[in-house]
C-alpha positions as CSV (number, residue, x, y, z in Angstrom):
1,M,69.9,-81.5,249.8
2,K,72.9,-81.0,247.5
3,Q,76.4,-80.6,249.5
4,D,77.2,-77.7,247.5
5,I,75.2,-74.6,249.2
6,F,75.9,-72.7,245.6
7,E,74.1,-75.3,243.8
8,N,71.5,-75.1,246.0
9,Q,68.7,-73.3,244.5
10,N,67.3,-71.1,247.9
11,F,70.5,-69.5,247.5
12,K,70.5,-66.5,245.9
13,N,73.1,-63.7,246.0
14,Q,76.1,-63.9,248.3
15,F,75.5,-59.8,248.2
16,I,72.5,-60.2,250.8
17,F,74.6,-62.4,253.2
18,F,77.6,-59.9,253.3
19,S,74.9,-57.3,254.2
20,A,73.5,-59.5,256.9
21,L,76.8,-59.9,258.5
22,Y,77.5,-56.2,257.9
23,L,74.6,-55.2,259.6
24,L,74.9,-57.5,262.5
25,L,78.0,-55.4,263.1
26,L,76.8,-52.4,263.0
27,I,73.9,-53.5,265.8
28,S,76.7,-54.8,267.9
29,F,78.5,-51.2,267.5
30,F,75.5,-49.6,268.9
31,L,75.1,-52.4,271.9
32,N,78.7,-51.4,272.3
33,E,80.1,-55.0,271.8
34,N,83.2,-55.8,274.0
35,S,84.1,-59.7,272.7
36,T,87.9,-59.4,273.8
37,G,86.8,-58.2,277.0
38,G,89.8,-55.2,276.9
39,A,88.8,-53.3,274.1
40,I,87.4,-50.5,275.8
41,I,89.8,-49.9,278.5
42,D,92.6,-50.0,275.6
43,Y,90.6,-47.8,273.5
44,E,89.9,-45.2,276.6
45,N,93.7,-45.2,277.5
46,Q,94.6,-44.4,273.6
47,K,91.9,-41.7,273.7
48,V,93.6,-39.8,276.0
49,A,96.8,-40.0,274.1
50,S,94.7,-38.9,270.8
51,Q,93.7,-35.8,272.7
52,A,97.1,-35.0,273.7
53,F,98.3,-35.2,270.2
54,A,95.3,-32.9,269.2
55,N,96.2,-30.2,271.9
56,D,100.0,-30.3,271.8
57,F,101.6,-32.6,269.0
58,K,105.1,-32.5,269.4
59,T,105.3,-32.6,273.1
60,T,102.9,-35.8,273.2
61,L,105.2,-37.4,270.6
62,L,108.8,-36.7,272.2
63,N,106.9,-38.1,275.4
64,Y,104.8,-40.8,274.2
65,E,106.0,-43.5,276.1
66,N,104.7,-41.4,279.1
67,Y,101.1,-42.7,278.2
68,S,101.6,-46.1,279.3
69,T,100.8,-47.8,275.8
70,R,102.5,-50.2,273.9
71,H,100.4,-49.4,270.9
72,S,102.3,-47.4,268.0
73,P,101.6,-43.6,267.7
74,V,100.4,-43.6,264.0
75,L,97.0,-44.9,264.4
76,I,96.0,-42.3,267.6
77,I,97.8,-39.4,265.9
78,F,95.2,-40.3,262.5
79,L,92.1,-40.6,265.1
80,S,93.6,-37.1,266.7
81,I,92.6,-35.2,263.8
82,F,89.0,-35.9,264.5
83,E,89.9,-34.4,268.0
84,K,91.2,-31.6,266.5
85,F,88.2,-30.8,264.7
86,K,85.8,-31.7,268.0
87,V,84.3,-34.8,265.9
88,S,82.2,-36.5,268.6
89,D,83.4,-40.1,269.6
90,D,80.6,-42.3,267.7
91,I,81.3,-41.0,264.7
92,I,85.1,-41.4,265.0
93,R,84.1,-45.0,266.0
94,L,81.8,-45.5,263.1
95,I,84.1,-43.9,260.3
96,Y,87.0,-46.5,261.7
97,L,84.3,-49.8,261.9
98,H,84.2,-49.0,258.1
99,I,87.7,-48.5,257.2
100,S,88.2,-52.0,259.4
101,L,85.5,-53.3,256.1
102,F,88.7,-53.4,254.1
103,L,90.2,-56.1,255.9
104,P,87.6,-58.6,254.2
105,F,87.7,-57.5,250.7
106,I,91.5,-57.7,250.9
107,F,91.5,-61.1,252.2
108,Y,88.9,-61.5,249.2
109,L,91.2,-60.0,246.6
110,C,93.9,-62.5,248.1
111,L,91.4,-65.6,248.2
112,K,91.1,-64.6,244.7
113,L,94.7,-64.9,243.5
114,K,95.5,-67.9,245.8
115,F,93.0,-70.0,244.1
116,P,92.0,-69.1,241.0
117,E,90.5,-72.2,240.2
118,I,87.7,-71.4,242.6
119,D,84.4,-69.6,241.8
120,K,84.8,-66.1,243.3
121,K,81.5,-66.3,244.9
122,K,82.5,-68.8,247.3
123,F,84.8,-66.7,249.1
124,F,82.1,-64.8,250.7
125,L,81.6,-67.9,253.0
126,L,85.0,-67.7,253.7
127,I,85.8,-64.2,254.7
128,G,82.3,-64.2,256.7
129,L,84.3,-66.0,259.4
130,I,86.3,-62.9,259.6
131,F,83.0,-61.1,260.9
132,L,82.7,-64.1,263.9
133,S,86.3,-63.0,265.0
134,P,86.2,-61.3,268.2
135,T,88.9,-59.4,267.7
136,F,87.7,-58.2,264.5
137,R,84.3,-57.2,266.0
138,S,85.5,-55.9,269.0
139,L,88.8,-53.8,267.8
140,S,86.3,-52.5,264.5
141,I,84.0,-50.9,266.6
142,W,86.8,-49.7,269.6
143,P,89.6,-48.6,267.2
144,D,92.9,-50.3,267.6
145,S,95.9,-50.5,266.0
146,R,96.0,-54.2,265.2
147,L,93.4,-54.6,263.2
148,L,94.5,-51.8,261.1
149,G,97.9,-53.1,260.6
150,L,96.6,-56.2,260.1
151,S,94.8,-55.0,257.1
152,F,97.8,-53.6,255.6
153,F,99.8,-57.0,256.3
154,C,97.1,-58.5,254.0
155,I,97.4,-55.9,251.3
156,S,101.5,-57.0,251.2
157,I,100.4,-60.7,251.0
158,F,98.1,-59.5,247.7
159,Y,101.0,-57.8,246.2
160,L,103.0,-61.0,247.1
161,F,100.6,-63.2,245.3
162,K,100.7,-61.0,242.2
163,F,104.4,-61.1,242.1
164,I,104.3,-64.9,242.3
165,N,101.8,-64.8,239.4
166,D,103.2,-62.4,237.5
167,K,106.8,-61.9,238.5
168,K,106.8,-58.1,237.8
169,Y,109.5,-56.6,240.2
170,L,107.1,-53.3,241.1
171,F,104.9,-55.8,243.1
172,C,108.2,-56.8,245.1
173,I,108.4,-53.1,245.9
174,L,104.7,-52.4,246.6
175,N,104.7,-55.7,249.1
176,V,107.9,-54.0,250.7
177,I,105.8,-50.6,251.3
178,F,102.7,-52.0,252.7
179,L,104.1,-54.4,254.8
180,A,106.4,-51.0,256.3
181,I,102.9,-49.1,256.7
182,S,101.6,-52.4,258.3
183,S,105.0,-52.4,260.6
184,Y,104.4,-48.9,261.5
185,I,100.9,-49.1,262.3
186,S,101.6,-52.6,264.5
187,P,105.2,-53.1,264.9
188,N,104.2,-56.6,265.6
189,F,103.9,-57.8,261.7
190,S,107.8,-56.0,261.2
191,L,109.1,-59.7,261.4
192,F,107.2,-60.8,258.5
193,S,109.5,-59.1,256.2
194,I,111.7,-62.0,257.4
195,Y,109.2,-64.5,255.3
196,F,108.8,-62.0,252.5
197,F,112.7,-62.0,251.8
198,Y,113.1,-65.5,251.9
199,I,110.4,-65.8,249.2
200,F,112.0,-63.0,247.0
201,L,115.6,-64.6,247.4
202,K,113.7,-68.0,245.7
203,H,113.4,-66.0,242.8
204,Y,116.8,-63.7,242.8
205,K,120.3,-64.2,243.5
206,P,121.2,-63.4,246.9
207,L,123.2,-60.3,245.1
208,S,121.7,-59.2,242.6
209,K,120.3,-55.9,242.1
210,E,116.6,-56.7,242.9
211,I,117.6,-57.9,246.1
212,L,120.2,-55.2,246.8
213,I,116.8,-52.4,246.1
214,I,114.8,-54.4,248.8
215,I,117.1,-54.4,250.7
216,F,117.9,-50.6,250.6
217,V,113.6,-49.9,250.8
218,N,113.6,-52.0,253.7
219,I,116.2,-49.8,255.5
220,L,115.1,-46.5,254.4
221,L,111.7,-47.4,255.2
222,A,112.9,-48.5,258.8
223,L,115.0,-45.2,259.0
224,P,112.3,-43.0,261.0
225,A,111.2,-46.2,263.7
226,I,114.8,-46.8,264.3
227,Y,115.5,-43.0,264.9
228,Y,112.3,-42.6,266.9
229,V,112.9,-45.7,269.2
230,F,116.6,-45.6,269.3
231,V,117.9,-42.4,269.1
232,L,115.0,-40.4,270.6
233,D,114.7,-43.2,273.0
234,I,111.0,-43.4,273.0
235,N,110.3,-47.2,273.8
236,F,106.9,-47.2,273.9
237,L,107.4,-51.0,273.3
238,N,108.5,-52.2,276.5
239,Q,105.2,-51.5,278.2
240,P,103.2,-53.7,280.2
241,A,99.4,-55.0,278.8
242,A,98.3,-55.8,282.3
243,S,98.7,-54.2,285.8
244,G,101.1,-55.3,288.0
245,I,103.7,-56.4,285.7
246,S,106.7,-54.2,285.9
247,N,108.6,-53.0,282.8
248,N,111.6,-55.6,283.3
249,E,108.9,-58.5,283.0
250,V,107.3,-57.3,279.5
251,L,109.7,-58.9,277.5
252,F,110.4,-62.8,276.9
253,N,110.2,-63.6,280.3
254,N,109.5,-67.1,280.2
255,Y,110.4,-68.7,276.5
256,F,108.0,-72.1,278.3
257,N,105.1,-70.2,278.3
258,Q,104.9,-69.5,274.8
259,I,105.7,-72.7,273.6
260,L,102.8,-74.5,275.2
261,I,100.1,-71.4,274.7
262,I,101.0,-70.1,271.1
263,P,100.3,-73.8,269.5
264,S,97.3,-74.2,271.5
265,I,95.9,-70.8,270.3
266,I,96.7,-71.8,266.8
267,F,95.6,-75.5,267.0
268,F,92.2,-73.8,268.0
269,Y,92.1,-72.3,264.6
270,L,93.2,-75.9,262.9
271,I,90.5,-78.0,264.9
272,P,87.6,-77.5,262.6
273,F,89.5,-77.9,259.3
274,L,91.3,-80.7,260.6
275,F,88.0,-82.7,261.6
276,L,86.1,-81.9,258.4
277,K,89.4,-82.9,256.5
278,I,89.7,-79.4,254.6
279,L,92.9,-79.0,256.2
280,K,94.9,-82.5,255.3
281,I,98.0,-84.1,257.1
282,D,99.3,-87.0,255.2
283,N,101.1,-89.5,257.9
284,I,99.4,-88.6,261.1
285,Y,101.6,-91.3,262.8
286,S,105.5,-89.9,263.2
287,L,107.7,-91.8,265.5
288,N,110.4,-89.1,265.4
289,K,107.9,-86.3,265.7
290,L,105.9,-87.5,268.7
291,I,109.1,-88.0,270.8
292,F,110.3,-84.5,269.8
293,S,106.7,-83.1,270.4
294,S,106.7,-85.1,273.9
295,I,110.2,-83.8,275.0
296,I,109.5,-80.2,274.0
297,A,105.8,-80.4,276.1
298,F,107.4,-82.0,278.9
299,I,110.4,-79.7,279.2
300,S,108.1,-76.5,278.9
301,V,105.6,-77.9,281.7
302,L,108.1,-78.0,283.7
303,F,108.6,-74.8,283.5
304,F,105.4,-73.3,282.8
305,N,104.4,-70.1,285.1
306,Y,101.8,-68.1,283.2
307,N,99.8,-66.3,285.7
308,L,96.2,-66.1,285.1
309,D,95.8,-63.1,286.9
310,Y,97.3,-61.1,284.3
311,T,94.5,-62.1,282.2
312,G,95.3,-64.1,278.4
313,G,96.7,-67.0,278.2
314,G,94.2,-68.4,275.4
315,I,91.0,-70.3,275.2
316,F,92.3,-73.6,276.5
317,L,94.5,-72.5,279.2
318,H,91.1,-70.6,280.9
319,L,89.2,-73.5,280.0
320,S,91.3,-75.8,282.0
321,D,91.3,-73.6,284.7
322,F,87.2,-73.5,284.5
323,L,86.4,-77.0,284.4
324,F,89.3,-78.6,286.8
325,D,90.9,-75.7,288.5
326,N,94.1,-77.1,287.4
327,N,96.3,-76.9,283.9
328,Y,96.4,-80.6,283.0
329,L,93.8,-80.5,280.4
330,F,95.8,-77.2,279.1
331,F,99.0,-79.4,278.7
332,F,97.1,-82.5,277.5
333,I,95.9,-79.8,274.5
334,S,99.4,-78.1,274.4
335,F,101.0,-81.6,273.6
336,I,98.4,-82.5,270.9
337,S,99.2,-78.6,269.0
338,I,102.6,-79.4,269.1
339,Y,102.8,-82.6,268.0
340,S,100.1,-81.4,265.3
341,L,101.9,-78.6,264.1
342,S,105.3,-80.1,263.8
343,L,103.1,-82.9,261.4
344,L,101.7,-80.1,259.1
345,F,104.8,-77.5,259.3
346,I,108.0,-79.2,260.2
347,N,108.8,-80.9,256.8
348,K,108.2,-77.1,255.0
349,F,111.0,-74.6,255.9
350,E,108.6,-71.6,254.7
351,N,106.1,-72.8,257.4
352,I,108.3,-73.3,260.1
353,L,109.8,-69.7,259.6
354,L,106.3,-68.2,259.3
355,V,105.7,-70.4,263.0
356,L,109.0,-68.8,264.1
357,I,107.9,-65.6,263.6
358,L,104.4,-66.0,265.5
359,F,106.4,-66.5,268.1
360,L,108.7,-63.7,267.9
361,S,106.3,-61.4,266.8
362,N,104.7,-61.3,270.3
363,P,107.6,-61.0,272.9
364,Q,105.5,-59.9,275.5
365,F,104.7,-61.2,278.7
366,T,101.3,-61.4,278.5
367,I,99.9,-63.5,275.6
368,Y,96.4,-62.8,274.3
369,H,94.6,-64.8,271.7
370,K,93.4,-61.8,270.1
371,Y,97.0,-61.5,269.1
372,Y,96.2,-64.6,266.5
373,D,92.4,-63.8,265.7
374,P,91.8,-63.4,263.1
375,L,95.6,-63.4,261.9
376,I,96.0,-67.3,261.8
377,L,92.4,-67.5,259.9
378,I,94.1,-65.6,257.1
379,L,97.4,-67.2,257.4
380,L,95.7,-71.0,256.8
381,F,94.2,-69.9,253.5
382,T,96.5,-67.5,252.1
383,I,100.6,-67.8,252.7
384,L,101.3,-71.1,254.9
385,N,101.9,-73.7,252.9
386,L,99.4,-76.5,253.7
387,N,97.4,-79.2,251.5
388,L,94.0,-77.4,251.6
389,N,90.7,-79.3,250.3
390,L,88.7,-76.1,249.6
391,K,85.9,-78.4,248.2
392,N,85.4,-80.0,251.7
393,F,84.7,-76.4,253.3
394,F,82.1,-75.3,250.7
395,K,80.0,-78.4,251.7
396,L,76.6,-77.4,253.7
397,K,77.2,-79.4,256.6
398,N,80.7,-78.2,256.8
399,L,80.1,-75.0,256.5
400,I,77.2,-75.0,258.9
401,A,79.9,-77.0,261.7
402,I,82.6,-74.3,260.9
403,Y,80.1,-71.5,261.6
404,L,78.6,-72.8,264.3
405,Y,82.2,-73.7,265.8
406,F,83.4,-70.0,265.5
407,L,80.1,-68.6,266.5
408,I,80.1,-70.6,270.1
409,F,83.5,-69.0,270.7
410,L,82.2,-65.6,269.6
411,L,79.5,-66.0,272.1
412,L,81.6,-67.4,274.8
413,N,83.6,-64.3,274.6
414,I,80.7,-61.9,275.0
415,I,79.4,-64.0,278.1
416,K,83.0,-64.0,279.7
């Protein structure tokens, strides 16, 4: 058996592979898959708001914070158009499922720009992992703003790569516009403007005409949101995501919970690529980073108080609780995660910036795995500056191992 699956004569057409993934997604649609656990409830809650928009748009818009959702009203307004014309719920969901298919397609376009030396047919095997994402599957079946926001965020990455490759200023502006659209749909993506602005500053002088225009366009595009949230005082963002949490507990209640949980979730996505040497760490031992990680982890453990009754917390926290009825395994994995991230990211400022944004973009009390799925996978193969060996990814035995890893994760979510 040859190592590269694309050298195997039995592999005839990548279209067949993609069609099979699409068919499985359709089957899950008709079976009402809910692998994130809360997708149906979230959709039913926001459907109340979309029906209200259909009946009385202005009143609903000006009282949106009363609908107990911290999702942006943009997607809900879009869905309300279908409600206005009495389109059946199944048709609405089916339309949104097909809109969601833009995400793997845009990811494919980004990969073509990032890795022009690799046969583009091979990327079908990489974007196929998106179809194993519990978040992608659930939120395409049960419409949610995060997935659509991620799609537009990927478009902004696409135009960043276009700018880096072609140096045309128009692509900077398109990057800003599509990131703004992404942020209006899902506000969590707004902080990535800091990263993109940093990249543009590496190409233009700080007070150059190009940078000043980028700043002006950003401010101009942000004005409607600023007016809506701060002037009209419709602060829908400060809403709890789980029952039993008061509004004053919603944002940044405990930084130490985030310091342990978020790296463990990021590390979950890195594990197969590290073990299969697709993602390389040049020096696996660093005394300074080991001491740094130990101090950070130790202090965070002392103040850790995440309540699993509020749900969320990531796979390793739940695994530790399920196997041992305590957090010890989770604390150990969190330490390994922090140390691994320090080895991978701490020497490159743009990586540090991206990890910091991942922390700050989700300031909520509850920390859900779905916030980072499949975002981390997309960042890993696009804008994160890492030592990747994609040739190892396309080896048949490695592909089988990676697909099994994410398939098992999907099945565990469905069973849960």
